[in-house]
RODO-2510 file (C-alpha; in nm, 4 decimals, decimal comma):
residues 353
     n   res          X          Y          Z
     1     m    -2,3183     1,6466    -0,2956
     2     k    -1,9562     1,5931    -0,4022
     3     k    -1,8811     1,3664    -0,6962
     4     v    -1,5475     1,1882    -0,6710
     5     l    -1,3707     0,9551    -0,9137
     6     v    -1,1041     0,7259    -0,7663
     7     i    -0,8375     0,5670    -0,9872
     8     n    -0,5924     0,2986    -0,8734
     9     p    -0,3750     0,1657    -1,1604
    10     g    -0,2209    -0,1809    -1,1388
    11     s     0,0075    -0,3733    -1,3708
    12     t    -0,2718    -0,5319    -1,5799
    13     s    -0,5842    -0,3480    -1,4635
    14     t    -0,7087    -0,0197    -1,3214
    15     k    -0,9458    -0,0115    -1,0251
    16     v    -1,2044     0,2604    -1,0754
    17     a    -1,4693     0,3777    -0,8290
    18     y    -1,7220     0,6605    -0,8438
    19     y    -1,8744     0,8129    -0,5310
    20     e    -2,1367     1,0719    -0,4525
    21     d    -2,0204     1,1914    -0,1132
    22     k    -1,9461     0,8620     0,0665
    23     q    -2,2025     0,6592    -0,1271
    24     e    -2,0376     0,4146    -0,3671
    25     i    -2,2164     0,4285    -0,7013
    26     l    -1,9689     0,2187    -0,9012
    27     n    -1,6618     0,0086    -0,8238
    28     k    -1,4978    -0,1868    -1,1033
    29     n    -1,1661    -0,3396    -1,2021
    30     v    -1,1052    -0,2445    -1,5659
    31     f    -0,8739    -0,5080    -1,7127
    32     h    -0,6153    -0,4372    -1,9801
    33     e    -0,5082    -0,6989    -2,2325
    34     t    -0,1428    -0,7945    -2,1916
    35     s    -0,1102    -0,7982    -2,5693
    36     e    -0,2199    -0,4320    -2,5751
    37     l     0,0067    -0,3216    -2,2899
    38     s     0,3068    -0,4919    -2,4516
    39     k     0,2841    -0,2417    -2,7374
    40     f     0,3944     0,0413    -2,5092
    41     k     0,7605     0,1032    -2,4388
    42     t     0,7088     0,2683    -2,1004
    43     i     0,4425     0,2827    -1,8298
    44     a     0,3790     0,6481    -1,9124
    45     d     0,3116     0,5551    -2,2755
    46     q     0,0037     0,3609    -2,1562
    47     y    -0,1685     0,6830    -2,0479
    48     d    -0,3880     0,7495    -2,3521
    49     y    -0,4837     0,3810    -2,3866
    50     r    -0,5914     0,3499    -2,0220
    51     l    -0,7640     0,6893    -2,0159
    52     e    -0,9792     0,6157    -2,3179
    53     l    -1,0652     0,2630    -2,2015
    54     i    -1,1706     0,3841    -1,8551
    55     k    -1,3541     0,6827    -2,0011
    56     f    -1,5492     0,4553    -2,2370
    57     f    -1,6410     0,2220    -1,9503
    58     l    -1,7593     0,5061    -1,7230
    59     e    -1,9684     0,6673    -1,9959
    60     e    -2,1294     0,3294    -2,0701
    61     e    -2,2216     0,3095    -1,7007
    62     g    -2,3864     0,6499    -1,7220
    63     i    -2,1308     0,8460    -1,5220
    64     d    -2,1326     1,2137    -1,6231
    65     l    -1,7650     1,3020    -1,6220
    66     t    -1,8383     1,6693    -1,6814
    67     q    -1,9773     1,6982    -1,3263
    68     l    -1,6789     1,5642    -1,1305
    69     d    -1,5682     1,7621    -0,8249
    70     a    -1,2477     1,5639    -0,7772
    71     a    -1,0445     1,2921    -0,9465
    72     v    -0,7993     1,1269    -0,7088
    73     g    -0,5349     0,8757    -0,8130
    74     r    -0,3049     0,6347    -0,6350
    75     g     0,0233     0,8101    -0,5605
    76     g     0,3245     0,6771    -0,7473
    77     s     0,6988     0,6771    -0,6922
    78     l     0,7676     1,0374    -0,5977
    79     p     1,0589     1,1639    -0,3898
    80     p     0,9997     1,1435    -0,0122
    81     v     0,6925     1,3508     0,0828
    82     d     0,4781     1,4118     0,3892
    83     a     0,1461     1,2322     0,4248
    84     g    -0,1793     1,3703     0,2890
    85     a    -0,3214     1,5142    -0,0324
    86     y    -0,1179     1,6627    -0,3165
    87     l    -0,2606     1,8489    -0,6134
    88     v    -0,1404     1,7159    -0,9465
    89     n     0,0794     1,9737    -1,1185
    90     d     0,3359     1,9903    -1,3983
    91     d     0,6258     1,9184    -1,1611
    92     m     0,4596     1,5990    -1,0399
    93     i     0,3799     1,4776    -1,3912
    94     d     0,7328     1,5577    -1,5084
    95     w     0,8801     1,3598    -1,2191
    96     l     0,6586     1,0552    -1,2727
    97     v     0,7164     1,0505    -1,6495
    98     n     1,0798     1,1559    -1,6805
    99     k     1,2658     1,1406    -1,3501
   100     t     1,1476     0,8562    -1,1286
   101     k     1,3714     0,5514    -1,1046
   102     v     1,0821     0,3205    -1,0143
   103     h     0,8558     0,2577    -1,3127
   104     h     0,5342     0,1155    -1,1717
   105     a     0,1739     0,1385    -1,2905
   106     s     0,0834     0,3459    -0,9835
   107     n     0,2779     0,6325    -1,1449
   108     l    -0,0181     0,6653    -1,3826
   109     g    -0,2540     0,7551    -1,0966
   110     a    -0,1680     1,1248    -1,1030
   111     l    -0,1703     1,1408    -1,4830
   112     l    -0,5119     0,9749    -1,5101
   113     a    -0,6579     1,1933    -1,2342
   114     n    -0,5398     1,4966    -1,4291
   115     g    -0,6876     1,3532    -1,7479
   116     f    -1,0302     1,3164    -1,5879
   117     k    -1,0053     1,6652    -1,4370
   118     e    -0,9862     1,7902    -1,7942
   119     q    -1,3156     1,6119    -1,8717
   120     s    -1,5028     1,8087    -1,6060
   121     k    -1,6802     2,1377    -1,6674
   122     k    -1,6671     2,2190    -1,2963
   123     n    -1,3712     2,3393    -1,0894
   124     c    -1,2557     1,9792    -1,0541
   125     l    -0,9481     1,8983    -0,8447
   126     a    -0,6921     1,6406    -0,9567
   127     m    -0,4963     1,4972    -0,6677
   128     i    -0,3157     1,2000    -0,5185
   129     y    -0,3236     1,0881    -0,1569
   130     d    -0,0624     0,9183     0,0636
   131     p     0,1761     0,7982    -0,2106
   132     i     0,4030     0,5006    -0,1440
   133     t     0,6919     0,7368    -0,0599
   134     v     0,5291     0,9030     0,2425
   135     d     0,8199     0,9772     0,4756
   136     q     0,7641     1,0690     0,8407
   137     y     1,0614     0,8746     0,9764
   138     h     1,2212     0,9661     1,3049
   139     e     1,5858     1,0596     1,2431
   140     l     1,7031     0,7476     1,4300
   141     a     1,5007     0,5281     1,1910
   142     r     1,7070     0,6431     0,8917
   143     i     2,0306     0,4798     1,0090
   144     s     2,0825     0,1393     0,8484
   145     g     2,4069     0,0107     0,9943
   146     l     2,6213     0,0685     0,6849
   147     k     2,7280     0,4164     0,5782
   148     g     2,6019     0,4929     0,2293
   149     v     2,3010     0,2599     0,2630
   150     k     1,9926     0,4496     0,3737
   151     r     1,6710     0,3153     0,5179
   152     i     1,4065     0,4406     0,2772
   153     s     1,0461     0,5025     0,3785
   154     i     0,8447     0,3255     0,1114
   155     g     0,5517     0,0931     0,1653
   156     h     0,1755     0,0495     0,2019
   157     a     0,1301     0,4034     0,3382
   158     l    -0,2161     0,4575     0,1925
   159     n    -0,3746     0,1476     0,3448
   160     m    -0,1833     0,1623     0,6726
   161     r    -0,2751     0,5266     0,7422
   162     a    -0,6370     0,4536     0,6485
   163     i    -0,6419     0,1632     0,8945
   164     a    -0,4712     0,3744     1,1608
   165     l    -0,7303     0,6514     1,1226
   166     k    -1,0125     0,3956     1,1333
   167     t    -0,8648     0,2261     1,4420
   168     a    -0,8177     0,5554     1,6266
   169     e    -1,1833     0,6354     1,5575
   170     n    -1,2879     0,2884     1,6796
   171     i    -1,1097     0,3311     2,0127
   172     g    -1,2411     0,6837     2,0539
   173     k    -0,9161     0,8785     2,0353
   174     p    -0,7902     1,1352     1,7836
   175     y    -0,5262     0,9878     1,5524
   176     s    -0,2991     1,2730     1,6602
   177     e    -0,3093     1,1417     2,0191
   178     t    -0,2826     0,7689     1,9448
   179     n     0,0073     0,5221     1,9366
   180     l    -0,0556     0,2272     1,7046
   181     i     0,1226    -0,0595     1,5332
   182     v    -0,0281    -0,1522     1,1962
   183     a     0,0788    -0,4710     1,0187
   184     h    -0,0181    -0,4960     0,6503
   185     l     0,0125    -0,8630     0,5515
   186     g    -0,0087    -0,9629     0,1862
   187     s     0,2172    -1,0617    -0,1024
   188     g     0,4566    -0,8228     0,0694
   189     s     0,4260    -0,7324     0,4369
   190     t     0,4974    -0,3976     0,6010
   191     i     0,4629    -0,3087     0,9682
   192     s     0,4451     0,0530     1,0799
   193     a     0,4708     0,2424     1,4088
   194     h     0,2318     0,5378     1,4408
   195     h     0,3214     0,7920     1,7071
   196     k     0,0591     1,0604     1,7608
   197     g    -0,0391     1,0914     1,3951
   198     q     0,3026     1,0230     1,2403
   199     m     0,4366     0,6984     1,0896
   200     i     0,7788     0,7270     1,2483
   201     d     0,9216     0,3878     1,1491
   202     y     0,8517     0,0841     0,9306
   203     s     0,9554    -0,2751     0,9176
   204     l     0,9743    -0,2856     0,5379
   205     d     0,8890    -0,5813     0,3159
   206     d     1,2581    -0,6469     0,2449
   207     e     1,3858    -0,6178     0,6012
   208     g     1,1116    -0,7597     0,8235
   209     p     0,9048    -1,0814     0,8262
   210     f     0,8827    -1,3010     0,5200
   211     s     0,5496    -1,2862     0,3443
   212     v     0,3547    -1,4704     0,0762
   213     e     0,6034    -1,3888    -0,2028
   214     r     0,8914    -1,1977    -0,0401
   215     t     1,1830    -1,3177     0,1657
   216     g     1,1912    -1,0334     0,4158
   217     s     1,5186    -1,0146     0,6060
   218     l     1,7750    -1,2854     0,5389
   219     s     2,0995    -1,3893     0,7055
   220     l     2,3585    -1,1980     0,5012
   221     k     2,6279    -1,4583     0,5644
   222     e     2,4043    -1,7253     0,4142
   223     f     2,2601    -1,5063     0,1381
   224     i     2,5684    -1,3329    -0,0054
   225     p     2,7014    -1,6453    -0,1836
   226     f     2,3754    -1,6688    -0,3814
   227     c     2,4356    -1,3186    -0,5170
   228     y     2,7396    -1,4465    -0,7079
   229     k     2,5408    -1,7224    -0,8759
   230     m     2,2590    -1,5082    -1,0202
   231     t     2,2101    -1,1849    -1,2104
   232     q     2,0707    -0,8808    -1,0333
   233     e     1,7368    -0,9317    -1,2105
   234     e     1,7221    -1,2945    -1,0944
   235     i     1,8014    -1,1978    -0,7359
   236     i     1,5289    -0,9308    -0,7357
   237     a     1,2742    -1,1768    -0,8758
   238     w     1,3824    -1,4443    -0,6299
   239     t     1,3513    -1,2217    -0,3233
   240     r     1,0388    -1,0271    -0,4232
   241     k     0,8269    -1,2664    -0,6293
   242     e     0,9515    -1,6176    -0,5598
   243     g     1,0523    -1,5974    -0,1940
   244     g     0,8666    -1,6364     0,1332
   245     m     0,5766    -1,8797     0,1572
   246     i     0,5711    -1,9605    -0,2131
   247     s     0,9351    -2,0731    -0,2044
   248     y     0,8581    -2,3264     0,0690
   249     l     0,5100    -2,4439    -0,0262
   250     g     0,4807    -2,3673    -0,3999
   251     t     0,1680    -2,1527    -0,3592
   252     n     0,0857    -1,7911    -0,2821
   253     s    -0,2657    -1,8788    -0,1639
   254     g    -0,3232    -1,8576     0,2095
   255     i    -0,6543    -2,0395     0,1617
   256     e    -0,4772    -2,3353    -0,0014
   257     v    -0,2203    -2,3475     0,2792
   258     e    -0,4948    -2,3522     0,5433
   259     e    -0,6656    -2,6372     0,3594
   260     r    -0,3369    -2,8293     0,3598
   261     i    -0,2978    -2,7681     0,7325
   262     l    -0,6482    -2,9056     0,7957
   263     k    -0,5485    -3,2189     0,6032
   264     g    -0,2507    -3,2710     0,8337
   265     d     0,0296    -3,1168     0,6254
   266     d     0,2959    -3,0512     0,8911
   267     e     0,5230    -2,8501     0,6620
   268     a     0,2387    -2,6161     0,5666
   269     r     0,1624    -2,5612     0,9336
   270     l     0,5288    -2,4983     1,0175
   271     i     0,5785    -2,2361     0,7435
   272     f     0,2467    -2,0598     0,8080
   273     e     0,3145    -2,0438     1,1809
   274     a     0,6722    -1,9270     1,1150
   275     m     0,5311    -1,6377     0,9149
   276     a     0,3081    -1,5429     1,2096
   277     y     0,6100    -1,5815     1,4411
   278     q     0,8150    -1,3377     1,2328
   279     v     0,5276    -1,0870     1,2127
   280     a     0,5008    -1,1014     1,5927
   281     k     0,8756    -1,0351     1,6184
   282     g     0,8352    -0,7343     1,3897
   283     i     0,5513    -0,5987     1,6020
   284     g     0,7590    -0,6460     1,9174
   285     e     1,0477    -0,4625     1,7549
   286     l     0,8311    -0,1602     1,6737
   287     a     0,6783    -0,1638     2,0224
   288     t     1,0228    -0,0589     2,1455
   289     v     1,0122     0,2379     1,9024
   290     l     0,6960     0,3501     2,0832
   291     k     0,8622     0,2739     2,4207
   292     g     0,5913     0,0201     2,4976
   293     e     0,3158     0,2808     2,4917
   294     v     0,0845     0,1162     2,2365
   295     d    -0,2907     0,1741     2,2304
   296     q    -0,3691    -0,0939     1,9726
   297     i    -0,2085    -0,3457     1,7384
   298     v    -0,4072    -0,3925     1,4180
   299     i    -0,3574    -0,6489     1,1413
   300     t    -0,4758    -0,5736     0,7881
   301     g    -0,4193    -0,6925     0,4306
   302     g    -0,5297    -1,0119     0,2592
   303     l    -0,3792    -1,2484     0,5164
   304     a    -0,5796    -1,0829     0,7945
   305     y    -0,8738    -1,2968     0,6785
   306     s    -0,6962    -1,5959     0,8369
   307     e    -0,8186    -1,6420     1,1947
   308     r    -0,5482    -1,9023     1,2465
   309     l    -0,2720    -1,6560     1,1548
   310     i    -0,4270    -1,3763     1,3632
   311     n    -0,4520    -1,6043     1,6661
   312     w    -0,0882    -1,7112     1,6362
   313     i     0,0184    -1,3465     1,6239
   314     d    -0,2179    -1,2430     1,9033
   315     e    -0,0903    -1,5007     2,1516
   316     r     0,2624    -1,3617     2,1154
   317     v     0,1937    -0,9868     2,1228
   318     n    -0,1249    -0,9255     2,3229
   319     f     0,0872    -0,8498     2,6298
   320     i     0,1930    -0,5313     2,4461
   321     a    -0,1563    -0,4048     2,3549
   322     p    -0,4975    -0,5318     2,2420
   323     v    -0,4915    -0,6913     1,8962
   324     s    -0,7599    -0,6367     1,6314
   325     s    -0,7887    -0,7195     1,2634
   326     i    -0,9364    -0,5286     0,9715
   327     p    -0,8994    -0,7704     0,6778
   328     g    -0,8493    -0,6584     0,3215
   329     e    -0,7358    -0,3335     0,1677
   330     f    -0,9097     0,0026     0,1917
   331     e    -0,7192     0,1976    -0,0701
   332     m    -1,0211     0,3097    -0,2728
   333     e    -1,2050     0,4207     0,0397
   334     a    -0,8911     0,5967     0,1668
   335     l    -0,8475     0,7872    -0,1601
   336     r    -1,2154     0,8875    -0,1542
   337     n    -1,1991     1,0037     0,2069
   338     g    -0,8868     1,2064     0,1383
   339     a    -1,0540     1,3819    -0,1551
   340     l    -1,3674     1,4537     0,0492
   341     r    -1,1602     1,6032     0,3325
   342     v    -0,9993     1,8409     0,0829
   343     l    -1,3312     1,9306    -0,0819
   344     s    -1,4931     2,0006     0,2558
   345     g    -1,2035     2,2162     0,3726
   346     d    -1,1080     1,9799     0,6554
   347     e    -0,7673     1,9268     0,4932
   348     v    -0,5557     2,1501     0,2723
   349     a    -0,4016     1,9839    -0,0323
   350     k    -0,0271     2,0381    -0,0604
   351     e     0,1660     2,1594    -0,3630
   352     f     0,4253     1,9155    -0,4956
   353     r     0,7628     2,0721    -0,5700
***
């Protein structure tokens, strides 16, 4: 029996799960007081605080940290890497602490996994799996349209690959022989094309459909004038936290929008359907990347709970391939499964350099 600890740090909490093989023994969101986090200058400075808080919680729950076989963390903002498992090493920690340009709580995933490895008396592995910078782009997908501006592969790789693997299993084909389109719909939305086990292109959350909080692609001719009226920080906040559905309807709750639609709110219906319309366009776009050879289109993320939204998307894209939905996020399960594959020898963990 393999004992696996999964760690997924967020901005104000850390999701922690403990498994014995695939059996979930504990799954908890450990919250961190904003007043405590504000004391730290950098994300990396939060390491000791989060480690001790999580350690205290796990020991209270009776988890014997000395018997861990693997501690796996959410992958942070590394340079472009291939998909799969990576052992935490000094190079990785140095990059996440000292060299990365994107300072996000997920960067703590590798550090915390390494910290819990040190608690174990066994030959415990510390690893990450499918970080946000997984890059399997086709060379054509890297061209943006303006020399000097690159298309960067960064998105919901962990959840989208987990859903792709699950979908391939559901339709009875190896992932390495399957063509899929996976749309992750949430506060930000990313759509990916999977060609025989490789995510060869994305429609990223800043260049595809608008989402709950993000603008997606915008008409440059209309948008450029706004850039001269705001600071860079204001523009980033406006396009990534205050755009999309919330800019039109004043809420980031899909449930609230559906309730408004049921009460006859025509604007709510228009914006919600427009979001589905743009997602369908994004799926159609990526169908051309796969030359129309698509085994399945699958919708995941928080918005996949909306049957209304799924139906609007389905009626526009089901001529391409069958449409299914797997609502929610499966990041903890995906991290666990990745660790178990490494522990069983079904997958070899890579060395980060």
